[in-house]
VEXDOTOR-670434 format. One record per residue: residue in one letter; chain; x, y, z of N, C-alpha, C in turn. Coordinates in nm, 2 decimals, padded with zeros to 4 digits. Atoms other than C-alpha are relative to their C-alpha. Layout:
REM residues N
{'A', 'A', {X, Y, Z}, {X, Y, Z}, {X, Y, Z}}
...
This chain:
REM residues 194
{'F', 'A', {-00.05, 00.06, 00.13}, {01.18, 01.00, -00.03}, {00.10, -00.11, 00.03}}
{'G', 'A', {-00.12, 00.09, -00.04}, {01.49, 00.84, 00.16}, {-00.07, -00.12, 00.05}}
{'D', 'A', {00.06, 00.13, -00.07}, {01.27, 00.60, 00.35}, {-00.04, -00.07, -00.10}}
{'M', 'A', {00.06, 00.10, 00.11}, {01.09, 00.48, 00.03}, {00.12, -00.03, -00.08}}
{'K', 'A', {-00.12, 00.07, 00.08}, {01.41, 00.44, -00.16}, {00.08, -00.11, 00.08}}
{'K', 'A', {-00.06, 00.09, -00.09}, {01.55, 00.26, 00.13}, {-00.09, -00.13, 00.00}}
{'A', 'A', {00.09, 00.10, -00.01}, {01.24, 00.02, 00.13}, {-00.01, -00.07, -00.14}}
{'L', 'A', {-00.01, 00.07, 00.12}, {01.25, -00.03, -00.24}, {00.13, -00.09, -00.03}}
{'H', 'A', {-00.13, 00.04, 00.02}, {01.62, -00.12, -00.25}, {00.00, -00.14, 00.08}}
{'E', 'A', {-00.01, 00.12, -00.10}, {01.55, -00.37, 00.06}, {-00.09, -00.10, -00.07}}
{'L', 'A', {00.11, 00.09, 00.04}, {01.25, -00.53, -00.12}, {00.01, -00.05, -00.14}}
{'S', 'A', {-00.02, 00.03, 00.12}, {01.36, -00.53, -00.47}, {00.14, -00.02, -00.05}}
{'E', 'A', {-00.15, 00.00, 00.08}, {01.65, -00.67, -00.68}, {00.01, 00.06, -00.12}}
{'V', 'A', {-00.01, -00.07, 00.13}, {01.73, -00.44, -00.96}, {00.11, -00.07, -00.09}}
{'H', 'A', {-00.09, 00.05, 00.10}, {01.90, -00.58, -01.26}, {00.02, 00.09, -00.10}}
{'P', 'A', {-00.05, -00.08, 00.12}, {02.11, -00.43, -01.54}, {-00.08, -00.02, -00.10}}
{'F', 'A', {00.07, 00.01, 00.11}, {01.93, -00.34, -01.86}, {00.06, -00.06, -00.09}}
{'D', 'A', {-00.04, 00.09, 00.09}, {01.96, -00.59, -02.12}, {-00.07, 00.04, -00.12}}
{'T', 'A', {00.06, -00.06, 00.12}, {01.89, -00.44, -02.48}, {-00.07, -00.11, -00.08}}
{'K', 'A', {00.07, 00.11, 00.08}, {01.79, -00.80, -02.61}, {-00.13, -00.04, 00.06}}
{'L', 'A', {00.13, 00.04, -00.08}, {01.49, -00.83, -02.36}, {-00.09, 00.09, -00.02}}
{'Y', 'A', {00.12, -00.07, -00.03}, {01.13, -00.73, -02.37}, {-00.01, 00.11, 00.09}}
{'T', 'A', {00.00, -00.10, -00.10}, {01.10, -00.39, -02.18}, {-00.14, 00.05, 00.02}}
{'V', 'A', {00.14, -00.05, -00.06}, {00.79, -00.27, -01.99}, {00.03, 00.12, 00.07}}
{'V', 'A', {00.00, -00.13, -00.07}, {00.76, 00.08, -01.86}, {-00.13, 00.03, 00.06}}
{'C', 'A', {00.13, -00.02, -00.06}, {00.49, 00.13, -01.61}, {00.00, 00.16, 00.07}}
{'V', 'A', {00.00, -00.14, -00.05}, {00.40, 00.51, -01.55}, {-00.14, 00.04, 00.06}}
{'D', 'A', {00.10, -00.05, -00.06}, {00.15, 00.70, -01.34}, {00.01, 00.15, 00.06}}
{'S', 'A', {-00.02, -00.14, -00.05}, {00.10, 01.06, -01.23}, {-00.09, 00.03, 00.10}}
{'S', 'A', {00.10, -00.05, -00.10}, {-00.07, 01.25, -00.95}, {00.02, 00.15, 00.00}}
{'K', 'A', {-00.01, -00.13, -00.01}, {-00.10, 01.61, -00.85}, {00.12, 00.04, 00.03}}
{'I', 'A', {-00.14, -00.05, -00.04}, {00.26, 01.63, -00.71}, {00.10, -00.06, -00.07}}
{'A', 'A', {-00.12, 00.07, 00.04}, {00.46, 01.37, -00.90}, {-00.04, -00.10, -00.09}}
{'N', 'A', {00.02, 00.09, 00.10}, {00.52, 01.13, -01.17}, {00.08, -00.13, 00.06}}
{'G', 'A', {-00.07, 00.11, -00.04}, {00.61, 00.78, -01.07}, {00.02, -00.12, -00.10}}
{'G', 'A', {-00.02, 00.10, 00.07}, {00.72, 00.45, -01.24}, {00.10, -00.10, 00.01}}
{'M', 'A', {-00.08, 00.13, -00.01}, {00.91, 00.13, -01.29}, {00.02, -00.06, -00.14}}
{'I', 'A', {-00.03, 00.04, 00.13}, {01.08, -00.01, -01.57}, {00.04, -00.16, 00.02}}
{'Y', 'A', {-00.04, 00.14, -00.02}, {01.11, -00.39, -01.58}, {00.02, -00.08, -00.16}}
{'Q', 'A', {-00.04, 00.08, 00.14}, {01.24, -00.66, -01.86}, {-00.06, -00.14, 00.03}}
{'I', 'A', {00.04, 00.14, -00.01}, {01.11, -01.01, -01.93}, {00.13, -00.08, -00.01}}
{'A', 'A', {-00.14, 00.09, 00.03}, {01.41, -01.24, -01.87}, {-00.04, -00.11, -00.06}}
{'E', 'A', {00.02, 00.12, 00.08}, {01.47, -01.55, -02.06}, {-00.09, -00.10, 00.08}}
{'N', 'A', {00.06, 00.09, -00.06}, {01.31, -01.77, -01.80}, {-00.16, 00.06, 00.01}}
{'G', 'A', {00.14, -00.04, 00.02}, {00.97, -01.56, -01.87}, {-00.01, 00.09, 00.12}}
{'R', 'A', {00.01, -00.07, -00.12}, {01.01, -01.38, -01.53}, {00.01, 00.14, 00.00}}
{'P', 'A', {-00.05, -00.14, 00.00}, {00.99, -01.00, -01.47}, {00.13, 00.03, 00.08}}
{'Q', 'A', {-00.09, -00.05, -00.09}, {01.29, -00.82, -01.36}, {00.02, 00.14, 00.00}}
{'V', 'A', {-00.01, -00.14, 00.00}, {01.33, -00.47, -01.24}, {00.12, 00.07, -00.03}}
{'T', 'A', {-00.12, -00.07, 00.02}, {01.58, -00.25, -01.39}, {00.01, 00.15, 00.06}}
{'A', 'A', {-00.02, -00.16, -00.07}, {01.47, 00.11, -01.25}, {-00.14, 00.02, 00.07}}
{'F', 'A', {00.11, -00.07, -00.06}, {01.24, 00.29, -01.02}, {00.01, 00.14, -00.05}}
{'F', 'A', {-00.02, -00.13, 00.04}, {01.16, 00.64, -01.12}, {-00.12, 00.09, 00.08}}
{'S', 'A', {00.08, -00.10, -00.07}, {01.02, 00.94, -00.93}, {00.04, 00.13, -00.04}}
{'R', 'A', {-00.03, -00.16, 00.03}, {00.99, 01.30, -01.02}, {-00.12, 00.09, 00.06}}
{'A', 'A', {00.09, -00.10, -00.06}, {00.84, 01.57, -00.83}, {-00.05, 00.09, -00.12}}
{'K', 'A', {00.05, -00.08, 00.10}, {00.63, 01.79, -01.05}, {00.06, 00.16, 00.03}}
{'K', 'A', {-00.03, -00.16, -00.02}, {00.78, 02.16, -01.11}, {-00.12, 00.08, 00.04}}
{'D', 'A', {00.11, -00.08, -00.06}, {00.60, 02.43, -00.95}, {-00.11, 00.05, -00.09}}
{'M', 'A', {00.10, -00.04, 00.11}, {00.42, 02.55, -01.28}, {-00.10, -00.12, -00.01}}
{'E', 'A', {00.09, 00.13, 00.02}, {00.28, 02.20, -01.30}, {-00.09, -00.03, 00.11}}
{'R', 'A', {00.09, 00.00, -00.12}, {00.15, 02.22, -00.96}, {-00.09, 00.10, 00.03}}
{'I', 'A', {00.08, -00.12, 00.00}, {00.02, 02.57, -00.98}, {-00.11, -00.01, -00.09}}
{'H', 'A', {00.09, 00.01, 00.11}, {-00.16, 02.52, -01.29}, {-00.05, -00.15, -00.02}}
{'Q', 'A', {00.05, 00.16, 00.00}, {-00.37, 02.19, -01.26}, {-00.02, -00.02, -00.14}}
{'F', 'A', {00.01, 00.03, 00.13}, {-00.33, 02.04, -01.58}, {-00.11, -00.14, 00.01}}
{'S', 'A', {00.10, 00.12, 00.00}, {-00.58, 01.76, -01.69}, {00.08, -00.13, 00.03}}
{'S', 'A', {-00.08, 00.12, -00.03}, {-00.51, 01.41, -01.62}, {00.08, -00.06, -00.13}}
{'C', 'A', {-00.05, 00.05, 00.13}, {-00.44, 01.34, -01.99}, {00.14, 00.07, -00.02}}
{'H', 'A', {-00.14, -00.06, -00.01}, {-00.17, 01.60, -01.98}, {00.10, -00.03, 00.10}}
{'S', 'A', {-00.06, 00.02, -00.09}, {-00.04, 01.48, -01.67}, {00.07, -00.14, -00.03}}
{'E', 'A', {-00.04, 00.13, 00.07}, {-00.01, 01.13, -01.82}, {00.10, 00.01, -00.09}}
{'A', 'A', {-00.09, -00.02, 00.12}, {00.15, 01.24, -02.12}, {00.13, 00.05, 00.04}}
{'I', 'A', {-00.12, -00.06, -00.05}, {00.42, 01.44, -01.94}, {00.07, -00.12, 00.07}}
{'G', 'A', {-00.04, 00.10, -00.08}, {00.46, 01.14, -01.70}, {00.10, -00.08, -00.09}}
{'A', 'A', {-00.07, 00.10, 00.10}, {00.54, 00.91, -01.99}, {00.13, 00.07, -00.07}}
{'C', 'A', {-00.12, -00.06, 00.04}, {00.78, 01.17, -02.14}, {00.11, 00.00, 00.08}}
{'V', 'A', {-00.11, -00.03, -00.08}, {00.98, 01.22, -01.86}, {00.06, -00.12, 00.05}}
{'I', 'A', {-00.06, 00.11, -00.02}, {01.03, 00.87, -01.76}, {00.07, -00.05, -00.11}}
{'L', 'A', {-00.08, 00.06, 00.11}, {01.13, 00.75, -02.11}, {00.13, 00.11, -00.02}}
{'K', 'A', {-00.12, -00.08, 00.02}, {01.36, 01.07, -02.15}, {00.10, -00.03, 00.11}}
{'S', 'A', {-00.11, 00.04, -00.10}, {01.52, 00.99, -01.82}, {00.09, -00.13, -00.01}}
{'H', 'A', {-00.07, 00.13, 00.02}, {01.62, 00.65, -01.93}, {00.03, -00.03, -00.15}}
{'E', 'A', {-00.01, 00.01, 00.15}, {01.67, 00.74, -02.30}, {00.12, -00.08, -00.05}}
{'A', 'A', {-00.12, 00.07, 00.02}, {02.03, 00.61, -02.30}, {-00.03, -00.16, -00.01}}
{'W', 'A', {00.02, 00.15, 00.00}, {01.90, 00.26, -02.23}, {-00.11, -00.03, -00.12}}
{'L', 'A', {00.12, 00.03, 00.07}, {01.57, 00.26, -02.41}, {00.03, 00.02, -00.15}}
{'L', 'A', {-00.05, -00.02, 00.15}, {01.71, 00.39, -02.73}, {00.08, -00.11, -00.07}}
{'Q', 'A', {-00.06, 00.12, 00.06}, {01.91, 00.08, -02.76}, {-00.07, -00.12, -00.01}}
{'A', 'A', {00.08, 00.14, -00.02}, {01.63, -00.18, -02.69}, {-00.03, -00.05, -00.14}}
{'E', 'A', {00.01, 00.05, 00.14}, {01.61, -00.41, -02.99}, {-00.14, -00.05, -00.01}}
{'K', 'A', {00.11, 00.04, 00.01}, {01.27, -00.50, -02.92}, {-00.12, 00.11, 00.04}}
{'P', 'A', {00.09, -00.11, -00.03}, {00.95, -00.29, -02.90}, {-00.02, 00.01, 00.16}}
{'I', 'A', {00.04, -00.04, -00.15}, {00.88, -00.12, -02.55}, {-00.13, 00.01, 00.02}}
{'T', 'A', {00.14, -00.01, -00.04}, {00.55, -00.15, -02.38}, {-00.01, 00.09, 00.11}}
{'V', 'A', {00.04, -00.13, -00.11}, {00.42, 00.16, -02.20}, {-00.14, -00.04, 00.06}}
{'L', 'A', {00.12, 00.03, -00.06}, {00.16, 00.07, -01.94}, {-00.05, 00.12, 00.08}}
{'T', 'A', {00.04, -00.11, -00.07}, {-00.05, 00.36, -01.83}, {-00.15, -00.01, 00.03}}
{'D', 'A', {00.13, 00.01, -00.04}, {-00.40, 00.39, -01.66}, {-00.08, 00.13, -00.07}}
{'S', 'A', {00.08, -00.11, 00.07}, {-00.50, 00.68, -01.91}, {-00.05, -00.05, -00.14}}
{'M', 'A', {00.03, 00.05, 00.12}, {-00.69, 00.56, -02.19}, {-00.01, 00.11, -00.11}}
{'A', 'A', {-00.02, -00.11, 00.11}, {-00.69, 00.90, -02.35}, {00.13, 00.00, -00.06}}
{'L', 'A', {-00.13, 00.00, 00.05}, {-00.31, 00.88, -02.40}, {00.01, -00.12, -00.09}}
{'V', 'A', {00.01, 00.11, 00.08}, {-00.36, 00.53, -02.56}, {-00.07, 00.05, -00.14}}
{'K', 'A', {00.05, -00.04, 00.12}, {-00.60, 00.67, -02.81}, {00.07, 00.11, -00.07}}
{'L', 'A', {-00.04, -00.13, 00.06}, {-00.41, 00.99, -02.88}, {00.15, -00.08, -00.08}}
{'W', 'A', {-00.11, 00.05, 00.05}, {-00.10, 00.77, -02.94}, {-00.03, -00.09, -00.15}}
{'R', 'A', {00.05, 00.08, 00.11}, {-00.29, 00.54, -03.18}, {-00.02, 00.11, -00.12}}
{'K', 'A', {00.02, -00.10, 00.10}, {-00.39, 00.86, -03.37}, {00.14, 00.02, -00.08}}
{'F', 'A', {-00.13, -00.03, 00.05}, {-00.03, 00.96, -03.39}, {00.07, -00.10, -00.08}}
{'K', 'A', {-00.07, 00.11, 00.08}, {00.10, 00.64, -03.51}, {-00.08, 00.00, -00.16}}
{'L', 'A', {00.08, 00.02, 00.15}, {-00.17, 00.66, -03.81}, {00.03, 00.14, -00.07}}
{'N', 'A', {-00.02, -00.15, 00.09}, {-00.02, 01.02, -03.90}, {-00.10, 00.09, 00.00}}
{'L', 'A', {00.10, -00.09, -00.01}, {-00.31, 01.19, -03.79}, {00.04, 00.11, 00.11}}
{'C', 'A', {00.00, -00.10, -00.11}, {-00.33, 01.50, -03.58}, {-00.08, -00.03, 00.12}}
{'P', 'A', {00.07, 00.07, -00.09}, {-00.39, 01.36, -03.25}, {-00.09, 00.09, 00.08}}
{'T', 'A', {00.07, -00.08, -00.07}, {-00.53, 01.68, -03.09}, {00.02, 00.14, -00.04}}
{'A', 'A', {-00.01, -00.15, 00.02}, {-00.58, 02.06, -03.12}, {00.10, 00.05, 00.12}}
{'D', 'A', {-00.08, -00.04, -00.11}, {-00.36, 02.09, -02.80}, {00.15, -00.04, -00.02}}
{'M', 'A', {-00.15, 00.00, 00.04}, {00.00, 02.18, -02.87}, {00.08, -00.08, 00.11}}
{'K', 'A', {-00.09, 00.09, -00.12}, {00.12, 02.03, -02.52}, {-00.01, -00.13, -00.04}}
{'L', 'A', {00.02, 00.14, -00.01}, {-00.01, 01.71, -02.57}, {00.07, -00.06, -00.15}}
{'N', 'A', {-00.09, 00.06, 00.11}, {00.12, 01.68, -02.95}, {00.15, 00.03, 00.02}}
{'N', 'A', {-00.14, 00.00, -00.02}, {00.45, 01.79, -02.83}, {00.06, -00.11, 00.06}}
{'C', 'A', {-00.04, 00.12, -00.07}, {00.46, 01.52, -02.58}, {00.02, -00.13, -00.11}}
{'L', 'A', {00.00, 00.09, 00.08}, {00.36, 01.27, -02.84}, {00.10, -00.01, -00.10}}
{'W', 'A', {-00.12, -00.01, 00.10}, {00.63, 01.40, -03.09}, {00.13, -00.04, 00.07}}
{'E', 'A', {-00.12, 00.06, -00.08}, {00.89, 01.34, -02.80}, {00.00, -00.15, 00.00}}
{'L', 'A', {00.02, 00.14, -00.02}, {00.76, 00.99, -02.77}, {00.02, -00.09, -00.13}}
{'R', 'A', {-00.02, 00.06, 00.15}, {00.80, 00.92, -03.15}, {00.14, -00.07, -00.03}}
{'R', 'A', {-00.16, 00.08, 00.01}, {01.18, 00.82, -03.10}, {00.01, -00.12, 00.04}}
{'Y', 'A', {-00.01, 00.12, -00.05}, {01.11, 00.52, -02.93}, {-00.10, -00.09, -00.07}}
{'N', 'A', {00.10, 00.13, 00.06}, {00.96, 00.17, -03.06}, {-00.09, -00.04, 00.10}}
{'L', 'A', {00.08, 00.00, -00.13}, {00.66, 00.21, -02.84}, {-00.13, -00.07, -00.03}}
{'N', 'A', {00.16, 00.03, 00.00}, {00.33, 00.03, -02.77}, {-00.05, 00.06, 00.13}}
{'I', 'A', {00.07, -00.06, -00.11}, {00.12, 00.23, -02.53}, {-00.13, -00.08, 00.01}}
{'M', 'A', {00.13, 00.09, -00.05}, {-00.14, 00.00, -02.36}, {-00.06, 00.05, 00.13}}
{'H', 'A', {00.06, -00.05, -00.13}, {-00.40, 00.08, -02.09}, {-00.01, -00.11, 00.08}}
{'V', 'A', {00.01, 00.10, -00.11}, {-00.40, -00.09, -01.77}, {-00.09, 00.07, 00.10}}
{'S', 'A', {00.07, -00.06, -00.11}, {-00.64, -00.06, -01.48}, {00.08, 00.07, 00.11}}
{'N', 'A', {-00.06, -00.06, -00.10}, {-00.54, 00.16, -01.20}, {00.02, -00.07, 00.11}}
{'K', 'A', {00.03, 00.09, -00.10}, {-00.63, -00.12, -00.97}, {00.11, -00.13, -00.03}}
{'A', 'A', {-00.08, 00.10, 00.03}, {-00.38, -00.38, -01.16}, {00.11, 00.00, 00.09}}
{'A', 'A', {-00.13, 00.01, -00.11}, {-00.09, -00.52, -00.92}, {00.12, 00.09, -00.08}}
{'V', 'A', {-00.10, -00.09, 00.07}, {00.14, -00.35, -01.20}, {00.02, 00.13, 00.02}}
{'M', 'A', {00.02, -00.15, 00.01}, {00.02, -00.01, -01.15}, {00.03, 00.02, 00.15}}
{'L', 'A', {00.00, -00.03, -00.14}, {00.03, -00.03, -00.76}, {00.13, 00.09, 00.02}}
{'Q', 'A', {-00.11, -00.06, -00.03}, {00.39, 00.05, -00.74}, {00.03, 00.16, -00.07}}
{'P', 'A', {-00.01, -00.14, 00.05}, {00.40, 00.37, -00.98}, {-00.11, 00.08, 00.05}}
{'D', 'A', {00.10, -00.08, -00.06}, {00.08, 00.49, -00.83}, {00.05, 00.04, 00.15}}
{'F', 'A', {-00.05, -00.03, -00.11}, {00.24, 00.47, -00.49}, {00.11, 00.09, 00.02}}
{'I', 'A', {-00.13, -00.08, 00.02}, {00.56, 00.64, -00.59}, {-00.06, 00.14, -00.05}}
{'S', 'A', {00.07, -00.13, 00.05}, {00.34, 00.94, -00.77}, {-00.05, 00.06, 00.12}}
{'R', 'A', {00.07, -00.05, -00.09}, {00.15, 00.98, -00.45}, {00.07, 00.03, 00.13}}
{'Y', 'A', {-00.05, 00.00, -00.13}, {00.40, 00.94, -00.17}, {00.01, 00.13, 00.06}}
{'G', 'A', {-00.05, -00.13, -00.06}, {00.42, 01.21, 00.08}, {-00.14, 00.11, -00.03}}
{'F', 'A', {00.10, -00.07, 00.01}, {00.09, 01.36, -00.05}, {-00.13, -00.03, 00.10}}
{'D', 'A', {00.12, 00.03, -00.12}, {-00.18, 01.40, 00.22}, {-00.09, 00.15, -00.03}}
{'P', 'A', {00.07, -00.11, 00.02}, {-00.45, 01.64, 00.09}, {-00.08, 00.06, 00.12}}
{'K', 'A', {00.04, -00.07, -00.13}, {-00.56, 01.90, 00.36}, {-00.15, 00.06, -00.04}}
{'P', 'A', {00.11, -00.04, 00.02}, {-00.90, 02.03, 00.41}, {-00.01, 00.15, -00.07}}
{'N', 'A', {00.00, -00.13, 00.07}, {-00.80, 02.38, 00.31}, {00.05, 00.00, -00.13}}
{'D', 'A', {-00.02, -00.01, 00.13}, {-00.69, 02.27, -00.03}, {-00.13, 00.00, -00.08}}
{'I', 'A', {00.12, -00.02, 00.06}, {-00.96, 02.40, -00.26}, {-00.06, -00.15, -00.10}}
{'T', 'A', {00.05, 00.13, 00.09}, {-00.96, 02.05, -00.47}, {-00.02, -00.12, 00.08}}
{'Y', 'A', {00.05, 00.13, -00.07}, {-01.00, 01.83, -00.16}, {-00.13, -00.01, 00.03}}
{'C', 'A', {00.15, 00.04, 00.00}, {-01.32, 01.66, -00.18}, {-00.02, -00.09, 00.13}}
{'K', 'A', {00.05, 00.07, -00.11}, {-01.50, 01.54, 00.14}, {-00.13, -00.05, -00.02}}
{'E', 'A', {00.13, 00.08, 00.03}, {-01.77, 01.29, 00.15}, {-00.10, 00.06, 00.09}}
{'E', 'A', {00.12, -00.02, -00.05}, {-02.10, 01.45, 00.25}, {-00.13, -00.07, -00.06}}
{'E', 'A', {00.12, 00.05, 00.04}, {-02.41, 01.23, 00.24}, {00.03, -00.09, -00.15}}
{'G', 'A', {-00.05, 00.10, 00.12}, {-02.22, 00.99, -00.02}, {00.04, 00.09, -00.13}}
{'V', 'A', {-00.04, -00.06, 00.13}, {-02.13, 01.27, -00.26}, {00.14, 00.07, 00.05}}
{'A', 'A', {-00.12, -00.06, -00.04}, {-01.77, 01.40, -00.28}, {-00.02, 00.15, -00.01}}
{'R', 'A', {00.00, -00.14, 00.02}, {-01.75, 01.78, -00.23}, {00.12, 00.08, 00.04}}
{'C', 'A', {-00.11, -00.08, -00.05}, {-01.48, 02.03, -00.23}, {-00.06, 00.16, -00.03}}
{'K', 'A', {00.03, -00.17, 00.01}, {-01.47, 02.43, -00.23}, {-00.05, 00.02, -00.14}}
{'I', 'A', {00.04, -00.05, 00.14}, {-01.50, 02.44, -00.61}, {-00.14, -00.07, -00.03}}
{'C', 'A', {00.14, 00.06, 00.03}, {-01.81, 02.20, -00.60}, {-00.10, 00.09, 00.06}}
{'E', 'A', {00.10, -00.09, -00.06}, {-01.97, 02.43, -00.35}, {-00.01, 00.13, -00.07}}
{'L', 'A', {00.01, -00.13, 00.07}, {-01.89, 02.75, -00.54}, {-00.08, -00.02, -00.14}}
{'A', 'A', {00.09, 00.03, 00.13}, {-02.06, 02.58, -00.85}, {-00.13, -00.01, 00.04}}
{'E', 'A', {00.14, 00.03, -00.04}, {-02.38, 02.56, -00.67}, {-00.06, 00.13, 00.06}}
{'V', 'A', {00.05, -00.14, -00.07}, {-02.46, 02.93, -00.63}, {-00.15, -00.02, -00.03}}
{'P', 'A', {00.15, 00.01, 00.01}, {-02.85, 02.96, -00.55}, {-00.02, 00.10, -00.12}}
{'L', 'A', {00.04, -00.08, 00.11}, {-03.03, 03.08, -00.87}, {-00.05, 00.15, 00.04}}
{'E', 'A', {00.06, -00.13, -00.05}, {-03.17, 03.39, -00.67}, {00.13, 00.08, -00.02}}
{'N', 'A', {-00.12, -00.09, -00.02}, {-02.82, 03.52, -00.66}, {00.07, 00.01, -00.15}}
{'A', 'A', {-00.06, 00.00, 00.15}, {-02.75, 03.47, -01.06}, {00.01, 00.15, -00.05}}
{'E', 'A', {00.02, -00.12, 00.06}, {-02.86, 03.82, -01.14}, {00.12, 00.08, 00.05}}
{'V', 'A', {-00.10, -00.08, -00.07}, {-02.59, 03.96, -00.89}, {00.12, -00.04, -00.08}}
{'L', 'A', {-00.12, 00.04, 00.05}, {-02.31, 03.75, -01.05}, {00.00, 00.03, -00.16}}
{'N', 'A', {-00.01, -00.01, 00.15}, {-02.41, 03.82, -01.43}, {00.00, 00.15, -00.01}}
{'N', 'A', {-00.02, -00.14, 00.02}, {-02.40, 04.19, -01.37}, {00.14, 00.06, 00.00}}
């Protein structure tokens, strides 16, 4: 993490947060961490970085594999909460960029005063986000603006072949131990059902 922090410092000029400028929060999540960046659009129209963000997931988040929707919602909550002192003072709407279309759709339902989902964890995340003047927008995970948050969220993650969720390519098909276990031959089905 120290090497990455040093590289970001050397490659990026970080500016103080200005409450009068448009603010953009980019966030991405992986199995092990949440990554993000906050930048503002300066008066000359150019983006200026105000903060980088990295948070290793807690043990419970790593042990229990959350869906990507949960992971992205939690990621959005933690980056906004960590910079709350700045963001609550923003005079203009804050744009959150995520590669999770599900999060965008849930936010739209929430803004229409509809119950977004039956899942309490997701509803709690959306409830936390309500305090900010937000627009949540979908951006492709291949977009240039998402490369940095994606890198930070995965930095140091090297899936090992003994990881049960590590898929290796076999004849053009991604395979992991879970995939293999799902393909029990039908002649053994009786044994499993007893």
